[in-house]
Structures are given as structure tokens and as C-alpha cells.
C-alpha positions as CSV (number, residue, x, y, z in Angstrom):
1,X,142.5,148.9,126.0
2,X,144.6,145.9,126.7
3,X,142.2,144.6,129.4
4,X,139.4,144.9,126.9
5,X,141.3,142.8,124.3
6,X,141.9,140.2,127.0
7,X,138.2,140.1,127.9
8,X,137.3,139.8,124.2
9,X,139.9,137.0,123.7
10,X,138.5,135.1,126.7
11,X,135.0,135.5,125.5
12,X,135.9,134.2,122.0
13,X,137.7,131.2,123.7
14,X,134.7,130.4,125.8
15,X,132.3,130.5,122.8
16,X,134.6,128.2,120.8
17,X,134.7,125.7,123.8
18,X,131.0,125.8,124.1
19,X,130.5,125.5,120.3
20,X,132.8,122.4,120.3
21,X,130.9,120.8,123.2
22,X,127.7,121.3,121.4
23,X,129.0,119.7,118.2
24,X,130.4,116.7,120.3
25,X,127.0,116.2,121.8
26,X,125.2,116.2,118.4
27,X,123.9,112.9,117.3
28,X,125.8,111.0,114.6
29,X,124.1,111.4,111.2
30,X,123.0,109.2,108.3
31,X,121.5,110.4,105.0
32,X,118.8,108.2,103.2
33,X,117.7,108.9,99.8
34,X,114.3,107.7,98.5
35,X,114.3,107.3,94.7
36,X,112.1,105.0,92.6
37,X,110.4,104.1,95.9
38,X,113.6,102.5,97.3
39,X,115.8,103.7,100.2
40,X,119.5,104.1,99.5
41,X,121.3,102.8,101.5
42,X,118.7,100.2,102.3
43,X,120.7,99.1,105.4
44,X,122.9,101.0,107.7
45,X,124.7,100.4,111.0
46,X,124.8,102.7,114.1
47,X,126.4,102.5,117.5
48,X,124.0,101.1,120.1
49,X,123.2,103.4,122.9
50,X,123.6,106.7,120.9
51,X,121.1,108.9,119.1
52,X,121.3,109.2,115.4
53,X,120.0,112.0,113.1
54,X,118.4,110.6,110.0
55,X,118.1,113.0,107.0
56,X,115.7,111.6,104.4
57,X,115.8,113.1,100.9
58,X,112.8,112.2,98.8
59,X,113.6,112.3,95.1
60,X,110.3,110.8,94.0
61,X,107.3,112.9,92.8
62,X,105.2,111.2,95.5
63,X,104.8,111.6,99.2
64,X,106.1,108.8,101.4
65,X,106.0,108.0,105.0
66,X,109.1,106.5,106.8
67,X,107.4,104.0,109.1
68,X,108.9,101.7,111.6
69,X,107.0,99.7,114.2
70,X,110.4,98.6,115.6
71,X,111.5,102.2,116.0
72,X,108.1,103.5,117.0
73,X,108.3,106.2,114.4
74,X,106.3,107.6,111.5
75,X,107.6,110.6,109.5
76,X,106.1,112.0,106.2
77,X,108.3,113.4,103.5
78,X,106.8,115.5,100.7
79,X,107.6,114.9,97.0
80,X,111.1,116.2,96.3
81,X,111.3,117.1,100.0
82,X,113.7,116.6,102.9
83,X,113.2,115.9,106.5
84,X,115.4,115.1,109.5
85,X,114.5,113.2,112.6
86,X,116.3,111.3,115.5
87,X,116.3,107.6,116.2
88,X,117.6,106.0,119.3
89,X,119.4,105.5,121.5
90,X,118.8,101.9,120.4
91,X,119.7,98.7,122.0
92,X,121.9,96.3,120.0
93,X,119.7,94.6,117.4
94,X,118.0,95.1,114.0
95,X,115.2,97.4,113.4
96,X,113.1,97.3,110.2
97,X,111.6,100.3,108.4
98,X,109.4,100.8,105.3
99,X,107.9,103.5,103.1
100,X,104.4,102.9,104.1
101,X,102.9,104.1,100.7
102,X,105.2,101.9,98.7
103,X,106.0,99.1,101.1
104,X,106.6,96.5,98.4
105,X,109.8,98.3,97.3
106,X,110.6,100.9,100.0
107,X,112.2,98.7,102.7
108,X,115.2,99.0,105.0
109,X,116.9,98.0,108.1
110,X,119.1,99.7,110.6
111,X,121.4,97.5,112.8
112,X,122.7,98.9,116.2
113,X,125.9,97.4,117.2
114,X,127.3,97.5,120.8
115,X,130.9,98.9,121.1
116,X,133.5,96.2,121.4
117,X,135.3,96.1,124.7
């Protein structure tokens, strides 16, 4: 019985270590909200060289498309919907994005910044 408990404890410890590693490898995240055909925040900064998970929440009653030639990305979000997608890893610089269906108001920019040495 004692040997069984040791094996169970070892298995739990191994799962905790693997789970922690998976979380450490997960991309950083940013949440954008689309309301009144505007992104909030309209600008955000990420670390260059790393993937970033973007969650886009559409609070408008209209479909929108997150569109970025700079990021080479198009993602459609339904009315009152939510989507998640990854960007990067990006080189240091600025990358524009728009809401293709309401480009006059739905505009934004992501800035990728290299880590200081």
C-alpha cells in the first residue's frame, strides 16, 4: 500500500510539472473588445519574438473581420461573438490592423518591442 501511495504521489508530481511547463509555453495574451465599430484598446505592445494569443470580443450587432496586411491575417467574428487567434512571433516594429467592414472607425496597431539587454 505504501508503494502504491508513492507511485500515486510521483504521478501527481509529474502531471503538475508537465502542466506547469505547458502553461509556461503558452503564448502571452491580449483581449480586444469591439464596440461601436472601434477596437479597445486600439493599440497594444507585445514582446518581439514571441507568439501572442489575441481574444477578440465583438459587442456590436454586426459581423466584423479583423484584417491586417502587416500581420497577414484575416479573422471573422460574428455579432456578439468571441474568437481567439495567435499572432507572431513578430519582429520589432509596428503592425496595423482594421475591422474590414468598418475600416473608417475600427483601426488599431500592435507594436512589437525587442527585449532590452
